[in-house]
TORMI-359592 format. One line per 4 residues: number of its first residue (from 1); their letters; for each residue x, y, z of N, C-alpha, C. Coordinates in pm, whole numbers, padded with zeros to 5 digits. Each point is the difference from the previous one (the first is absolute). Example, Ala and Ser with C-alpha at 12.3 -4.5 7.8 and 13.67 -1.06 7.14 Angstrom:
REM TORMI-359592
1 = as = 01319 -00569 00780 -00089 00119 00000 00090 00120 00000; -00035 00105 -00072 00082 00119 00006 -00077 00109 00073 $
This chain:
REM TORMI-359592
1 = midw = 00692 00825 -00397 -00013 00137 -00028 00092 00053 -00105; 00127 -00038 00004 00095 00043 -00103 -00040 -00049 -00132; -00045 -00131 -00013 -00050 -00055 -00125 -00116 00086 -00050; -00090 00035 00090 -00120 00075 -00041 00047 00134 -00057 $
5 = lsgs = 00098 00064 00062 00039 00134 -00046 00079 -00001 -00126; 00070 -00116 -00024 00084 -00003 -00120 -00077 -00060 -00122; -00126 -00033 00027 -00086 -00058 -00105 -00101 -00094 00066; -00117 00013 -00041 -00110 -00078 00063 00011 -00148 -00036 $
9 = niva = -00047 -00076 00093 -00020 -00141 -00021 -00139 -00034 00022; -00059 -00089 -00071 -00142 -00037 00016 -00010 -00130 00061; -00072 -00007 00107 -00024 -00122 00078 -00145 -00031 -00006; -00040 -00116 -00044 -00141 -00045 -00012 -00032 -00079 00125 $
13 = efgn = -00102 00035 00071 -00047 -00070 00113 -00110 -00104 -00035; 00015 -00122 00042 -00097 -00098 -00035 -00053 -00068 00129; -00122 -00039 -00003 -00073 -00064 00112 -00010 -00148 -00024; -00118 -00044 -00049 -00024 -00139 -00015 00007 -00046 -00144 $
17 = qsid = 00068 00070 -00083 00011 -00047 -00145 00084 -00126 00000; -00022 -00069 -00112 00085 -00116 -00026 00131 00041 -00056; 00093 -00092 -00001 00135 00032 -00048 -00005 00040 -00150; -00092 -00063 -00075 -00018 00035 -00140 -00050 00140 -00020 $
21 = eikd = -00102 00038 00081 -00056 00134 -00006 00109 00103 00036; 00073 -00027 00104 00109 00090 00046 00102 00016 -00118; 00040 -00107 -00062 00096 00005 -00107 -00052 00082 -00118; -00128 -00027 -00040 -00059 00072 -00116 -00011 00149 00027 $
25 = isel = -00050 00031 00121 -00020 00143 00033 00135 00076 00014; 00094 -00061 00063 00133 00062 00020 00071 00020 -00134; -00015 -00090 -00088 00061 00013 -00130 -00077 00113 -00082; -00124 -00001 00005 -00083 00095 -00069 00034 00145 00045 $
29 = lqvn = 00007 00015 00134 00028 00129 00052 00147 00035 00003; 00086 -00088 -00032 00144 00011 00004 00051 00056 00131; -00041 -00065 00109 00039 00041 00134 00141 -00042 00029; 00066 00065 00095 00135 -00040 00041 00000 -00105 00108 $
33 = aiev = -00103 -00006 00080 -00004 -00090 00109 -00145 -00027 00030; -00021 -00112 00074 -00131 -00039 00043 -00001 -00019 00150; -00115 00025 00055 -00018 -00020 00149 -00118 -00097 00013; 00022 -00109 00067 -00107 -00100 00019 -00035 -00015 00152 $
37 = enri = -00121 -00019 00026 -00041 -00020 00142 -00065 -00143 00013; -00015 -00070 -00113 -00066 -00132 00010 00097 -00108 00023; -00055 -00122 -00008 00080 -00125 00032 00069 -00060 -00123; 00044 00084 -00085 00080 -00049 -00118 00128 -00064 00058 $
41 = lpde = 00032 -00116 -00050 00110 -00069 00049 00142 00056 -00055; 00107 -00010 00077 00124 00058 -00049 00036 -00045 -00140; -00017 -00127 -00030 00038 -00047 -00138 -00083 00071 -00107; -00124 00033 00030 -00085 00071 -00094 00046 00144 -00020 $
45 = lkql = 00046 00063 00104 00047 00140 -00011 00129 00009 -00094; 00075 -00110 -00001 00121 00000 -00090 -00040 00014 -00144; -00120 -00050 -00040 -00045 -00001 -00143 -00024 00143 -00048; -00024 00095 00091 -00033 00133 -00039 00117 00086 -00055 $
49 = skaa = 00121 -00036 00033 00120 00074 -00042 -00015 00149 00023; -00053 00041 00111 -00009 00137 00041 00048 00002 00147; 00044 00119 00041 00030 00017 00140 -00137 -00021 00076; 00019 -00075 00111 -00123 -00038 00076 00007 00054 00141 $
53 = ikki = -00109 00049 00048 -00020 00043 00134 -00112 -00082 00058; 00021 -00061 00121 -00100 -00081 00058 -00056 00086 00116; -00133 00033 -00006 -00073 00076 00096 -00045 -00091 00113; 00028 00029 00122 -00031 -00089 00110 -00068 00076 00116 $
57 = dvcs = -00115 -00049 00042 -00067 00058 00117 00066 -00074 00124; 00085 00082 00066 00071 -00067 00113 -00081 -00033 00116; -00121 00054 00009 -00085 -00035 00110 -00063 -00142 -00015; 00012 -00056 -00120 -00053 -00130 -00033 00097 -00113 00040 $
61 = fsde = 00116 00038 00042 00111 -00094 00031 00055 00021 00138; 00041 -00109 00058 00089 00012 00121 00132 00032 -00046; 00092 00045 00079 00136 00027 -00042 00066 -00118 -00074; -00019 -00113 00059 00057 -00125 -00063 -00058 -00029 -00142 $
65 = ellk = -00129 00018 -00009 -00068 -00028 -00126 00039 00104 -00099; 00023 00126 00041 00044 00105 -00089 00138 -00033 -00050; 00089 -00045 00077 00135 -00035 -00039 -00003 -00113 -00106; -00085 -00100 00021 -00019 -00108 -00096 -00052 00050 -00132 $
69 = elea = -00097 00092 00006 -00048 00057 -00126 00106 00076 -00078; 00075 00079 00071 00107 00074 -00067 00108 -00091 -00054; 00032 -00102 00069 00106 -00101 -00044 -00053 -00068 -00129; -00131 -00031 -00006 -00052 -00076 -00112 00010 00083 -00126 $
73 = yqsv = -00013 00135 00010 -00005 00084 -00118 00130 00079 -00024; 00099 -00017 00093 00122 00086 -00008 00073 -00018 -00134; -00001 -00108 -00054 00078 -00025 -00127 -00066 00054 -00122; -00125 00036 00007 -00075 00044 -00123 -00057 00143 00021 $
77 = cdaf = 00010 00059 00122 -00054 00134 00021 00108 00100 00025; -00016 00116 -00059 00103 00108 00009 -00021 00074 00123; -00125 -00001 00055 -00036 00069 00122 -00128 -00057 00063; -00013 00037 00122 -00126 -00038 00072 -00067 00121 00056 $
81 = hlyn = -00129 00024 -00037 -00072 00115 00047 -00086 -00047 00119; 00045 00043 00121 -00071 -00042 00122 -00097 00111 00036; -00129 -00042 00016 -00100 00097 00048 -00077 -00051 00120; -00085 00088 00055 -00067 -00024 00122 00117 -00033 00103 $
85 = sksy = 00104 00080 -00012 00119 -00023 00084 -00029 00003 00144; 00069 -00088 00074 00002 -00005 00138 00063 00131 00046; -00027 00045 00120 00059 00124 00048 00145 -00012 -00010; 00064 00109 -00042 00143 -00001 -00025 00083 -00018 00128 $
89 = nene = -00071 00016 00113 00073 -00034 00125 -00037 -00132 00062; -00086 -00072 -00063 -00053 -00130 00044 00106 -00100 00015; 00074 -00028 -00107 00103 -00105 00002 00123 00054 -00079; 00065 00096 00061 00102 00076 -00069 00113 -00086 -00064 $
93 = nflk = 00051 -00102 00067 00108 -00081 -00044 -00050 -00085 -00122; -00122 -00049 00009 -00058 -00080 -00113 -00008 00083 -00124; -00056 00121 00014 -00021 00092 -00112 00133 00045 -00061; 00099 00027 00086 00132 00034 -00057 00058 -00117 -00079 $
97 = elci = -00013 -00118 00052 00052 -00121 -00065 -00066 -00022 -00138; -00134 00027 -00005 -00067 -00010 -00135 00058 00100 -00096; 00021 00124 00046 00057 00100 -00088 00146 -00028 -00046; 00076 -00067 00077 00136 -00031 -00027 00005 -00116 -00104 $
101 = knni = -00083 -00095 00017 00003 -00125 -00083 -00083 00011 -00135; -00093 00095 -00007 -00087 00018 -00110 -00018 00139 -00041; -00041 00010 -00131 -00036 00140 -00041 -00148 00022 00038; -00016 00071 00113 -00130 00028 00059 -00046 00135 -00042 $
105 = iwni = -00120 00002 -00062 -00066 00122 -00020 -00113 00013 00113; 00025 00094 00088 -00079 00008 00115 -00117 00101 -00015; -00124 -00052 00009 -00115 00086 -00017 -00020 00071 00131; 00019 00128 -00002 -00001 00082 00122 -00106 00109 00001 $
109 = ncsp = -00074 00000 00114 -00094 00109 00031 00063 00068 00123; 00066 00107 -00023 00067 00064 00111 00016 00153 -00028; 00045 00061 00108 00018 00149 -00010 00144 00030 -00044; 00022 00123 -00038 00141 00037 -00035 00102 -00028 00100 $
113 = dtik = -00031 00017 00128 00101 -00020 00106 00032 -00151 00015; -00090 -00089 -00030 00026 -00145 00013 00070 -00062 -00121; -00021 00060 -00118 00057 -00058 -00122 00148 -00006 00009; 00062 00104 00057 00142 00006 00010 00053 -00109 00090 $
117 = iiie = -00069 -00026 00113 00032 -00100 00096 -00006 -00141 -00072; -00102 -00026 -00074 -00018 -00126 -00061 00111 -00026 -00104; 00027 00101 -00081 00104 -00020 -00106 00138 -00016 00064; 00032 00076 00102 00134 -00009 00062 00011 -00133 00079 $
121 = kynp = -00106 -00043 00068 00006 -00118 00086 -00006 -00130 -00082; -00075 -00009 -00104 -00025 -00118 -00071 00059 -00009 -00133; 00027 00116 -00059 00060 00014 -00137 -00072 -00103 -00096; -00125 00024 -00021 -00075 -00089 -00101 00045 00039 -00140 $
125 = favn = -00018 -00089 -00091 00034 00013 -00148 -00079 00125 -00049; -00124 00008 00037 -00085 00120 -00049 -00117 00006 00104; -00063 00118 00000 -00120 00017 00073 -00112 00036 -00096; -00119 -00047 00032 -00120 00032 -00075 -00085 00092 00079 $
129 = ivge = -00008 00126 -00036 -00066 00101 00073 -00130 00033 -00079; -00113 -00013 00069 -00130 00021 -00067 -00040 00146 00030; -00037 00070 -00105 -00044 00141 00012 -00132 00006 00075; -00028 00127 00038 -00129 00028 00068 -00120 -00034 -00081 $
133 = deee = -00119 00007 00051 -00119 -00022 -00072 -00023 00111 -00098; -00074 -00029 -00100 -00030 00107 -00102 -00086 00111 00061; 00042 00126 -00027 -00078 00109 00043 -00132 00013 -00084; 00016 -00032 -00127 -00112 -00016 -00096 00046 -00096 -00102 $
137 = vglk = -00087 -00047 -00078 00036 -00108 -00096 00122 00043 -00086; 00104 -00077 00012 00121 00018 -00078 00097 00104 00059; -00031 00053 00117 00083 00105 00059 00043 -00044 00142; 00129 -00018 00011 00049 -00039 00141 00082 00115 00053 $
141 = dfev = 00000 00001 00134 00085 00095 00071 00136 -00067 00025; 00105 00048 -00052 00129 -00067 00009 00087 00067 00113; -00060 00076 00087 00080 00074 00106 00067 -00104 00087; -00077 -00100 00046 00060 -00100 00090 00116 -00079 -00077 $
145 = lnnl = -00024 -00033 -00121 00102 -00069 -00072 00122 00092 -00023; -00019 00126 -00033 00111 00092 -00008 00075 00013 00126; -00072 00006 00114 00069 00008 00133 00081 -00127 00026; -00055 -00117 -00040 00077 -00120 00017 00126 -00005 -00085 $
149 = leei = -00011 00046 -00131 00115 -00003 -00085 00104 00107 00049; -00048 00110 00054 00089 00098 00053 00077 -00053 00121; -00064 -00073 00083 00061 -00060 00117 00105 -00105 -00041; -00034 -00083 -00095 00102 -00094 -00056 00114 00069 -00062 $
153 = tnsn = -00023 00105 -00080 00110 00073 -00060 00093 00064 00101; -00056 00051 00102 00077 00067 00105 00075 -00092 00084; -00040 -00126 00006 00069 -00095 00078 00133 -00053 -00056; 00013 00022 -00134 00119 -00045 -00067 00108 00102 00002 $
């Protein structure tokens, strides 16, 4: 959040593109970081010379498999974006440990009263909060997002 307020950073999200396509597009768009969700190998990510975020569907992994995935990419990724998150009360100690050992960006669908609990309890590197549905094409209601940001601000 502080980086965003002090100057925007551009992150390009990639799905099934090849490493060459990712490299070409990220250089063309002059992005600051890339986020990948595909099976690009750690050695291939090094070739990009950009900050890297590995997006991971945590419901696709057991806890043990998730740890192995994080370990495999830890040396080349600046952060891990976890989505389809397990309930934040499901395995509290495991989730706390993930946030301690890794820069976790936690994809959260929650209300203003639970965001504060999650941030205080787990202290993730960042949270990814998705805005509400569009009221009409190109127009979103940011009331829920504003309430979340207000709750976070008031907790500090």
